[in-house]
Backbone as a ProteinNet text record, in pm:
[ID]
protein_1_A
[PRIMARY]
MLNVTVYPDASSLLDTENDGVTFDSIDYVSLVNNQTYGPPALIAPSPARNGGGQKRATPGERVLYLNTNLIPAFEIVRTSD
[TERTIARY]
7557.5	7537.4	7391	7411.8	7255.6	7338	7237.3	7211.1	7146.9	7108.4	6983.2	6989.5	6869.3	6858.2	6718.5	6693	6647.7	6608.4	6479.2	6404.9	6342	6323	6274.9	6070.4	6051.1	5958.4	5884.8	5809.2	5832.8	5834.9	5743.4	5761.9	5924.7	6017.3	6170.4	6133.7	6089.9	6118.5	6097.3	6008.2	6021.3	6133.8	6201.9	6270	6388.3	6505.9	6657.8	6679.5	6684.7	6785.2	6728.2	6707.5	6724.5	6718.2	6895.9	6925.4	6885.9	6876.7	6846.4	6986	6937.7	7096	7099.1	7254.9	7245.5	7325.3	7331.1	7416.6	7422.7	7570.4	7690.4	7693.3	7687.2	7780.7	7708.4	7604.3	7465.6	7474.4	7470.8	7424.4	7292.8	7232.6	7125.4	7086.6	6895.6	6824	6704.5	6672.8	6595.8	6477.3	6399.9	6303.2	6196.2	6249.9	6218.7	6085.7	5984.3	5939	5860.1	5793.9	5789.3	5693.1	5683.8	5589.9	5720.6	5861.4	5963.4	5982.1	5986.3	6060.1	6141	6272.4	6319.6	6498.1	6563.3	6702.4	6653.9	6804.7	6721.1	6795.3	6716.2	6733.9	6843.5	6944.9	7048.8	7192.7	7133.1	7290.6	7293.7	7187.2	7169.9	7065.8	7048.7	6879.8	6906.7	6813.5	6828.6	6877.3	6945.4	6983.2	6831	6757.3	6640.2	6599.2	6545.3	6533.8	6624.8	6734.5	6867.3	6850.5	6833.1	6854.1	6752.8	6606	6482.2	6514.9	6655	6684.8	6641.7	6633.3	6735.6	6833.8	6840.1	6953.1	7053	7151.2	7272.8	7357.6	7369.1	7430.3	7646.5	7736.5	7818.4	7947.1	7984.2	8152.3	8162.7	8219.2	8217.6	8100.4	8023.1	7908.3	7765	7746.9	7651.8	7540	7471.3	7356.5	7251.3	7152.7	7116.8	6964.1	6958.7	6819.2	6726.4	6584.1	6532	6421.6	6379.5	6281.4	6131.1	6001.6	5912.4	5854.2	5822.1	5798.3	5887.4	5958.4	6031.7	6108.2	6085.8	6137.5	6010.9	5982.5	5855.9	5919	5989.5	6022	6190.4	6205.4	6327.9	6326.4	6433.7	6487.3	6593.9	6556.2	6656.5	6684	6847.5	6873	6957.5	6981.3	7079.9	7203.1	7277.4	7398.6	7495.8	7458.6	7578.4	7546	7503.6	7470.9	7529.5
1269.7	1333.2	1348.7	1487.9	1476.4	1512.6	1481.8	1579.4	1616.9	1744.5	1831.8	1851.2	1829.4	1880.9	1993.1	2113.7	2206.7	2249.3	2219	2239.4	2355.7	2387.6	2501.9	2496.1	2374	2343.7	2231.7	2227.6	2034.9	1981.6	2058.5	1931.5	1933.2	2010.1	1969.2	1881.5	1781.9	1646.4	1588.8	1563.9	1423	1431.9	1574.1	1658.2	1566.1	1485.5	1443.3	1527.1	1640.9	1710.5	1808.5	1844	1948.2	1906	1882.6	1813.2	1868.7	2025.4	2115.4	2130.1	2186.2	2244	2167.9	2116.5	2013.7	2099.1	2044.6	2074.6	1911.3	1972.1	1834.5	1817.7	1719.8	1703.1	1763.9	1787.1	1934.7	1861.9	1913	1827.8	1763.9	1938.6	1931.4	2017.9	2101.3	2107.7	2170.4	2289.9	2377.8	2450.5	2397.3	2433.9	2575.5	2739.3	2850.1	2866.1	3012.3	3086.6	3201.3	3255.7	3411.4	3389.3	3308.8	3305.3	3276.8	3209	3158.3	3354.9	3348.7	3394.6	3385.2	3477.1	3432.9	3390	3388	3322.6	3218	3164.1	3083.8	2955.2	2866.7	2697.6	2675.8	2571.4	2543.9	2549.2	2706.1	2782	2908	2976.4	3031.4	3027	2901.9	2883.9	2982.2	2983	3079	2970.3	3025.8	2911.4	2820.5	2965.7	2839.6	2739.8	2792.8	2632.6	2544.5	2612.3	2497.4	2404.2	2460.5	2382.1	2302.7	2296.4	2203.8	2091	2035.8	1956	1899.1	2136.9	2123.5	2129.5	2052	2043.8	2110.6	2179.4	2288.2	2218.4	2309.7	2259.3	2307.7	2182.5	2256.7	2298.1	2371.7	2441.3	2321.1	2345.9	2311.6	2221.7	2232.7	2158.8	2244.2	2204	2277.3	2271.3	2398.6	2339.1	2509.3	2426.7	2508.4	2520	2651.9	2719.8	2660.4	2629.6	2637.4	2696.4	2838.6	2945.6	2887.4	2762.5	2697.1	2796.1	2934.3	3038.2	3055.7	3025.3	3045.4	2933.2	2815.3	2637.3	2601.2	2578.2	2476.1	2331	2244.6	2115.8	2106.8	2032.8	1992.6	1804.4	1738.8	1644.9	1634.1	1504.9	1507.8	1357.6	1318.8	1236	1148.4	1099.4	1073.7	944	1079.2	936	869.6	903.2	819.7	963.8	844	896	1033.3
17975.9	17820.2	17720.7	17697.3	17584.5	17493.2	17403.7	17257.8	17211.9	17224	17169.6	17076.1	16965.2	16829.3	16833.2	16813.3	16774.6	16602.9	16610.8	16450.3	16413.7	16313.6	16316.8	16283.3	16251.5	16278.6	16238.3	16289.1	16336.7	16251.9	16065.8	15951.6	15927.1	15969.9	15941.6	15985.1	16119.8	16204.2	16093.8	15960.8	15883.9	15789.2	15785.7	15621.5	15597.4	15601.6	15535	15549	15458.7	15495.5	15484.5	15642.3	15747.1	15854.1	15907.6	16008.7	16175.7	16133.4	16225.8	16272.1	16421.5	16482.3	16542.7	16611.4	16693.3	16825.3	16948.1	17044.9	17127.3	17113.6	17154.2	17318.8	17396.4	17577.3	17577.4	17691	17714.9	17863.2	17929.4	18087.5	18169.2	18094.6	18142.7	18012.5	18018.9	17945	18104.3	18051.8	18126.4	18055.5	18023.8	17926.1	17987	17903.1	17928.2	17781.6	17912	17775.5	17864.5	17821.7	17909	18046	18088.4	18174.9	18281.9	18253.4	18365.2	18397.5	18534.9	18616	18715.3	18784.3	18873.8	18808.5	18972.1	18846.1	18750	18706.1	18587.1	18666.5	18626.3	18645.9	18683.5	18765.1	18771.1	18738.6	18732.3	18681.2	18912.4	18826.6	18958.7	19050.4	19087.9	19182	19350.9	19400.8	19485.9	19578	19719.5	19788.4	19899.8	19850.7	19942.1	19881.4	19776	19660	19686.9	19676.2	19623.2	19729.9	19859.2	19941	20020.6	19916.5	19923.9	19793.5	19769.4	19728.7	19559.4	19496	19293.6	19307.2	19161.5	19104.8	19077	19096.6	19079.6	18996	18878.2	18726.7	18857.9	18819.2	18878	18799.1	18838.1	18735	18618.6	18488	18328.6	18312.4	18424.3	18296.3	18248.5	18173.2	18048.8	18082.9	18041.1	18092.2	17878	17849.2	17710.2	17802.1	17769.7	17736.8	17643.6	17647.2	17476.1	17529.2	17449.9	17483.3	17388.6	17493.1	17407.8	17345.5	17392.5	17241.4	17151.9	17111.4	16980.3	16918.3	17023.4	16909.6	16878.6	16810.7	16795.5	16825.1	16811.7	16821.4	16825.5	16930.5	16969.6	16981.6	16943.9	16992.5	17089	17206.9	17358.5	17324.9	17321.8	17317.8	17367.3	17515.8	17605.3	17611.9	17552	17552.6	17648.8	17754.8	17829.6	18005.6	18073.1	18257.8	18305
[MASK]
+++++++++++++++++++++++++++++++++++++++++++++++++++++++++++++++++++++++++++++++++

């Protein structure tokens, strides 16, 4: 499991009063941006790519998509395997 905290800007990482927004119990994080194309990774990979060993989320698993064009800073902490 992962805990992901998203910060509004890089300087807020040093600001103890700004905790950011935290998402708990995330199974996968997928980084996307304006150059990401095709079906969403982990949720709907194409059968050809999935057969190539790409990991796919199973029912009940949580995938957090972070648009790196919009989120300047984030922190990911693994809490368990």
